[in-house]
N, C-alpha and C positions, 0 to 999 in steps of 0.2 A: 527404401531402407531395408536391409537384410535382417533376418531374426536376430543374429548376433549383435548387430549395431543397435538395434531397437532395445535388446536386453541391457546393453551397456548404458544406453541413454536412461533407462529406467533406474538403474543402479546410481547413476550420476545425480538423477532428480531427486531420489530419495536421500541421498547423502547431503545434498545441498540444502533441501528444503524441509527435511524432518530431523536429521541427525545434527546439523549445525545449530538450528534453534534450541534443540534439547540440550546440547552440549553447553550452549551459552546460558541456559536456565540453571543448569547444575553449577556452573561457575558463579552465577548471581546468588544462588542459594548459600554457597560457601563464603563468597566475598561480595557483600551487598554494594560496596563502593565501586564495583566493577561496571555499574550502569553508566559511568562517564564514558566507557569505551564504545557505547552503542553507536553513536553517530559516526566516529571514526571507522568503526568496523563496517558500517553500511557503505561508506564511501570506498573503502578498500575492496570489499566484495564486489561492488558495482563496477569499479574499474577493472578488476580481474575478469569479471564476466564479459565485459565489452572487449577486452583483448581476446578472450576465448572465442567470442563471436566473429570478430574480425579476421582471426587467424584460421579458423576451422570452418566457418559457415559463409564466408564471403560477404559478411555484413559490413556496411559502411557507416562511419560515425555521423556522417551528415544526416542521416536518417532520423537522428534525435531531434532535428530542428524541422521536420516535416510538419507542414500545416495542412489542415483539411482543404479540399478543393473549393469548397464554398462555405458560406456562413451558416448552413442549415444544421450541421452537427453542433455548433456552438449553441444555436437556439434550443436544440433538443436537450443539451446539458443543462441549460438555464431553467427551461420549463420543468424538467424533471426535478431539479434542485428545489424549485418553488414548492412542489407538492411534497417531496420527501422531507425537505427541511422544515416544512410547516408541521408535518407529522412528528419529526423528532423534537421540535420545540414543545409541542402540545404534550407529548409523552413525558418529557422532562419536567414540565410545569406540574403535571399531575403526580407523577411519582416522586419527584424531589423538588418541591416548590422553593425550599430554602436554597438550593444550588442554582436555581434558574437566573440566568444573567448576572450571577454573582461576581465573576471575574471582571467583566467590562465596567461594572458599576462601582466596584471597590478598588480595582487596580487597573485603570485604563492603560497606564504605560506598559504594564505586563502584557495585556491584551495585545497592544500594538506590537510588541516585541515578538509575541507568538505569531501574529499575523505576517511578520516579515521573515523571521528565522525558520518557523516550521516548514513552509514550502521550500525554502532554499536549502536547508540542511537535512531534512528528513524526507520530504515528498519525492525529490528528484532521484535520489539513489534508490528508493523503494520502487519507483516507476521503472528504473532501468532493470532492477532485479526481478520484480514480479510481474511485470508486463512485457518489456522489450525482450529480455533475455528468455523468459519462459515461452513467450509466443514464437520467437524465432527458432528456439532450440527444440521445443518439445511438442509443438502443435501437431506434428505428423504422427505422434504416437497414439492419437485419439481418432476414433471413427467418425465422431460428430463434433461440431462446433460447440454445442450445448455442453456435452460431457467435458470438454477441454475447459470451458469457462467455469464450470462448477468445480473442477478439480483444482484450478489455479486459485480460485477464491478460497478453497479449503486450505491450500498451502499458505495463502496470505494470512488467513486466520490463525494457522498453526504457528506462523512466525511471530504472533502476538501472544503466545502462551506465557511468554517471559513476563507479561504484566500481571499474571496471576489473578485474573478475574474474568467472569463470563461476559461482562458487558463489552470488554475489549475484543474478545474472540467473536462474539455474535455480530457486533457492529462491523468488524473488519471483514467478516465473511460476506455481509451484505454489500459493503463497499467494494470488496473484491469482484463481486459479480458485476456491479455498475461500471467499475473503472476498466476492467478487462474487456467488457463488451464495447465500451466507447473506443478502447485502443484497436480492438479487432476490426471495428467498423471503419475506422479512419486511419489506422496505422500512424496516428499522430501522438507521440510521447508527450508533446507540449499540451495538447488538449486534454489528454487523460490525466496528466499531472496537475493541470489547472482544476479539473473536476475534483481530483483527490484533495487538493489544497482547500478547495471551497468547502467541502464537507468537513475536513479536519479542523479548520479554523472555526467553522460554525459550531462544531462540537464543543470546542473550548468556550466559545462565547455563551452558549445556552447552559453550560454547567456539567457536561459529561466528560469534559477533557481530562479531569483528575483520574479517570480510569485508564488514560493513555499516557500517564507520566510514570516512567520506570522508577523514579526515585521514590514514588509514593507506593510502589508495589510491596 
């Protein structure tokens, strides 16, 4: 990639992953009811970015359905979740015991709805935007895999500034590191999205999901 092409990619990256979230935050501050537009906006952006990939980078949509060659990556995802999930649950119980398991115990139908709708409506387009598109479009801008993963995790966290709380930003940065690493190792959007959904639904179950609800911001 030439220097001019790389510079243009950097401009594109900053516009998409810094300026767009900030612009949406400004809109939310002026028009709080605009939070209803978040999910449709995610899907529109994801669709547009897939078109961009397929037309300019030779990427094929069937890659979204790629599975790992073996069951080993899934085992790694589940073992890691067992440890990280336990730490998340303990931290929530210690810091906010009144919120711990509140949603599944008081409103199991809402918990069930989140378990179904959150992965389908939110995780899938986020995976396209923050893992598939970023990986295929910008990875060559970075000299090392580690720096790329850290940078994309920071972009993922920056996309959550619209929630206006540090918990959302901190947890999504950590999640961004985990999910992008899974994607880079397996090139499986399905597995990385499964892992994202696993942590997201668990967050709602243990009591920190309220930090990830835009209507509550």
